[in-house]
Phi, psi and omega in degrees: 000134182284160180298322181293321179295317179298319179296321180296315180297318179298318179296320180296320179293325178296318179296317179297317179300316179294320180295318178297319179299317178294321179297319179297328181287335186252012182294145180238355180210160180291333178296313178298322181298317181295323178297314179294322178299317178298320178297321178300316182292312182294331179278355178079020179265008185291350175265000181286122179297323182294309181292326176301314179299319181292319178299315179300316181298319181291317178298324177297320180297325180268017175059048178235071183297331179296317178296324177302313181295321180298316178297316181297320184298336181289337179252353183280143355281146180225147178268359181275127183289337186299310178298323178297313179299321182295315182291322179295316179295318181298314181293322179295317180297332180265011175078009178267069189293319181297318179294322179297315179295324177298316178294326177298318179295319178297320180302315180290325182295325182272003173087014177276126184279124177297147177245190184296339181271346180285313193293319180304321181289316182290328175296318178298322179294319177299319178296318180296325178286339187071026184263093183294322182295314178296324178300318179293324177298313180296320178300320178295321177298321178302314181295320181294324181274006178058044175252014184299334182268359181291128184299313185291322178293318178301315178298319180295321179295318177301314181296318181298310182296326177296317179291335177271007179059036176243075186289340176297312179294318180301314180294324179298315178299316182300314184292332181276349183289129179284333179224136180231146172242186183297331178295322178301310179298316181298320180299317181290313180298317179299320179298312178298317183293314182293335176266010175065029169268074191297317184296319179295321179300315179293324181296313180292332174296319177296320178295322178303314180294321178296331181279359178082013179275131178278120179298147174244188185295332179289325176298310183300315183294340176272328183279328181304315177299327179294318177299318179293317181297325179269357187050046179273083189296314183298313180296322180296317179293321177298318179296322177299320177297320179295322179305315180288326183291318183270002171078028177251013183291344178275349182288130185294326179294317179295316179299318178297323176296319177296318178304308182299318181298312182295327176292323177292333173285348186075018184261085183293323184300309181290327177297313180296323179296316178301316181296315182297329183275355181288125178285318179240132177236140175247185182297329179294321179301310181295317180297320179300319181290310181298314180292321181299313178296321180296316181294333178273004178082009179267069191292321180298318181293322178300316180292321178300317179293326177299318179299321178292320185298317187290352176282339182234337183231150172270120182298152174254188185298322180296320179298310181299319180299317182293315185287329175291325175297319178298317178298321178298317180293325180277346184070024182271084184293322183297311180293319179300319178294319178299316181294322176298313179298320180297319180295324178294317179298328180275003177073024182282130175257123183275139171273183184300317182298313181294321177297324178295319178295318178296317178299316179298321179297313179295319182295313179294326181284350176095359176272077186290333178294313179297320179298315181295319180295317178298317180302317182290333182271350181292129180287317181241113179250139174241186183297330178296322179299310180299315183292326179296315179292319178300316179298320178298315178299316181294316181302321187255020169078011178270071189287324178297315179298323179298315182291324177294320178296320179298318179296318178295322180297320180297331180276324186261330185216170181260115177304140180257188183296324180297318178304311183294321179296319179296317180291325176294324178296327178294315179292328177294316182302321183255007183050042182267093184293329182292316176296316180302317180291326177296315179294319179300319179299316180292327177299316180296315181295325184275353177081029180257017185293342180254003178289126188299312182296321180295315180297318178300318179293323178295317178302313181294317182299311182295324179296315182288341178263020176064034179237063183299324180300320179291324176301314180294326179294315178299316180301317182292331181278346183287136178281327184232137175241126172259183184297328178294320178301311181296317179299321182291317182289326176295316177298323178298317179297317180294319179302326180264010177058028175263077188291329181293317176296323177301316178294322178298319179294320178299314180294321179295320178299315180294325178293331178282355177085012179280136179271120180300143174257189182302317180297322179299311183296322179288345173270326183286316186300320176297332176297315177299321180296314182297318182272349188055041180277085188296317183294315177298323178299319179294321178296318178297321178300316178297321179297321179299318178296317182294327180276350178082025180264008186295337180266002180281120187297309179302321179293317176301317178299317180294326179291322177301314180295319181299310181296320182294322180280344177269007176083021182236076182297323181300315180292325177299314179295322179298316177298316179302313184293331180279345182287125181282325179246129180232133175250186184296330179292322179300308181297320180297320178299319179293315179299317179297320179298312177300320180298320180296333181261008179072019180266066185298318181296318178294325178296318178296320178297317179297321179297317179295320179295324177299316179296319179297324180289356177084014179262122182279128178294144175258187185295329180289322179299322179290324175299316182297317185285323177292322175301315180299317178296320181300318184274004176236007178071021181268073188293309183297317179298318180295318179295322178296320179294322177299318180291321184286344174308311185274317186288321184263321187247001176055038177258120180284122181300137176259179182304323181296323180291321177295320180297318179295321181290322175298317178298321179302313181288315185294316184297332179266009174091001180273065188290317180295319179295322178295319179296318178297321179299318180297316183292341180266002182297143180284353179234162180289124180296140176260186184298329181295325180292306181294327180297322178298318179290318182297319179300318180290322178300318180295317180294326182270353179077016180273086186284340180293308178292324182302319181293320178298315182293322179302318179297323178298317182292321178297320180297328180289340179051048183288150176264008179276113188305316186304317183286326174296318178295320179299317178298315179300318181294322179296314179296324179295318180292339177270355180078016181267079189288335177295315179294324178300312181297323179297314180293317181294326176296319178297320179298315181294319182296331178275355181074022181274151179231136178282136177291129179287142178297135184211135176229153179211160179210158181251126176228121180052050176069008178244137181260128179250135183244141180227129175258158179300128180074011184294133176231017183238060176220166181302137174062030183297327180293315178297323180296313182291326176295318179296321179295325176296316179297314180297323179299319179294317180294323179292320180300322178295334180268003174106009180288132175233122182302139176270092186291346178292344179284349175264113189258048177229148182276075180227171182285168188296322180298319180292324178298319179297319179297321181292322177298320182296335182268007178298141192301323183292329178291319178299318181295317181298313181297318179297318179296320179296325181286335191241013176230163182293142177304137178088345180282148182289152175248148176228122184239141174244142180224141184279341180243175177290137178295132179284161185300319182292318179294327177297316179295314181301318181297324178295314180298313184297319181301327180282321183292313185268356181052056176227152170277131178238113179260120181241125173256117176257195184294341184255316191197184174262143174239121177256107180268125183208127178052038175081010179232163179238143182296341183279351183053037179063024172251092178210000000 
């Protein structure tokens, strides 16, 4: 062959090689690729490292990794790094990370030195595998090959360490880089953001701007989640402005990021605006909107958007999960069932999480059969699946099924803390100590004795089952107490009327440095109310101001009640007037306060102001206003209010309203009218109705009606101790001791106990308690001596003991001694001995003040020239200069 011929042939092969290279660059399908590949082989170019690399890259693009390996094998083994780099990159791009790392190892084994183009792909493969150890090995190889200063390798290392959640190493690589571009910054910021290190992400974003780097859409898409995660509203709005300034506001990823951020801010208006302005929306846009509304509790809007979405997009699993969750919260079983059927028609396969949401929807909606069927068909069940069905059974009263499910769960799966809390709530609801103890036993066996939520539920369960000692024992064994623990134990003390222990717990909580929340304050204030601990109440009020709860409506309502029950009507009214927002409970608390102090006219004025303010009274407000009228003798006004309940506000009177109206008539002496009113009731009167009339009959001395009413109460065979005792007292005042013994025998046979008379008062931040006939308190001898002196002074002013108030079959001298030992008298005498002359006294009593003690209190107030404020079970009595504010209506 001549030299010229050889040159021509060589030139022709060069042209063919160039043509094949160009053809490979412009291919649009795998079919065309195979044709060109065949030409490469027939032309004898299959050994070309360059064409081999291009063929591998093209097969990778068309998702044919097997063909990539086949092409590589035709030139293997080769000392050229280009084919090795191509195959490693191709496998990494196709998600075959382990194979990519394997080829990297083979490359080193055959002695081919990796270059700057090798490492970015193999580093990416290590990140995809999640293989931190291999990643560190490759990083070491980078250093050994002196590629540590390469920008692209550095960026790949930052990204790898970020994906491996090793932000320390990622930051180390970043700080060591001699040159950084926007990709370097984006890799680091994205790493912090994706690993939820929001503050660091924002800090490095600030450093990026300080470094003079212009953020791009990838920067923005990484920083937006950080703004949302930190609820950094100002920074988020500034970033939104930058988005528009740098011209990336049209990018769908950025727009979706803005949507998500505004939902995390709870800013529905701006989120909706961003969505409405989107020219192009993808499935992520719709899901962000549907999920965002659902997470903010706007379930109806979430469902509405779902309806709009399905006209243009096919929902995915996330969409269905969100909208089914919304249906579950709304209890919309019909719509939830329709969406479930729709998902089946669309061929959607639910994973465990989505099935749990669907199961919860059916369970909450009450379709327990569908819930049970779904549960049985689930391939993979977790504790959430069991708990969702268990919760459904408990919610809808299928308690036997709940217990059977719990037994099955113990055999197939391990109950978690949520399971135990739900079962404890069931035993709490029914005060079922046997179930509670059974669950507690399983808690011990399962090792949940130190779980905070479980311990809190145990404290509550034992308290509601009348086992306060066990509640305290659980509390004492706990290593950690959170605010819920303290609130629960304080509530337990109040539930058992152990207010002193309640105060000790409150002080212990404050000593531990815990800041009370709304629930704490709503638990503490009733303790002050029960004990009438005025000083502690004021301290709590100051604490409320320091914590910033003064504008909280429920707390304000509780403070009105606390001050009114502590004998400080002025402060109660002051709290009311300072409240900017008032609801029906606020107004009711004020009306009730006026009623307790016999300020009926002020109560009526407050009721009228409530109506003018546009707040509709509820059934409790009517009880409060009729009660106020009753204790101020405003009979006509009270009757008119009873009538307007139904005529004006369409509120059907309940037993409590009838009882208040009977009390209204009876207290003002209209006993016959009250009896006629009872007999005309549309429902059968209960003991509370007849008891209101009987109490008034006894006070008015109308024994004829009293005897009839007593028989009515006996016929009802009530288990309410107070009314049985009242009947016994009426018969005792009539001297019918046989009937007294009969009623008392009935009380004993039912296991009922009469509440012992008890009075208490606060002096210098200390509460003193006195029981009827008590002789075991400080200064009891001085107290009885003072009562003897006062008795002599009262007798000179005309006082005659009302021996009918002693309801025991004993002689008159013993009756006088028993009257002298009534708890409120002991408290008054003790107060006179331990307070400055002329200062007011305040006494609290758990029962209604008897007629004789009421008279004695009037006499004492005149003799010692002091104001004596007494709160009994019904109202406040202000004794001053020998008169009482109740005008003998109590």
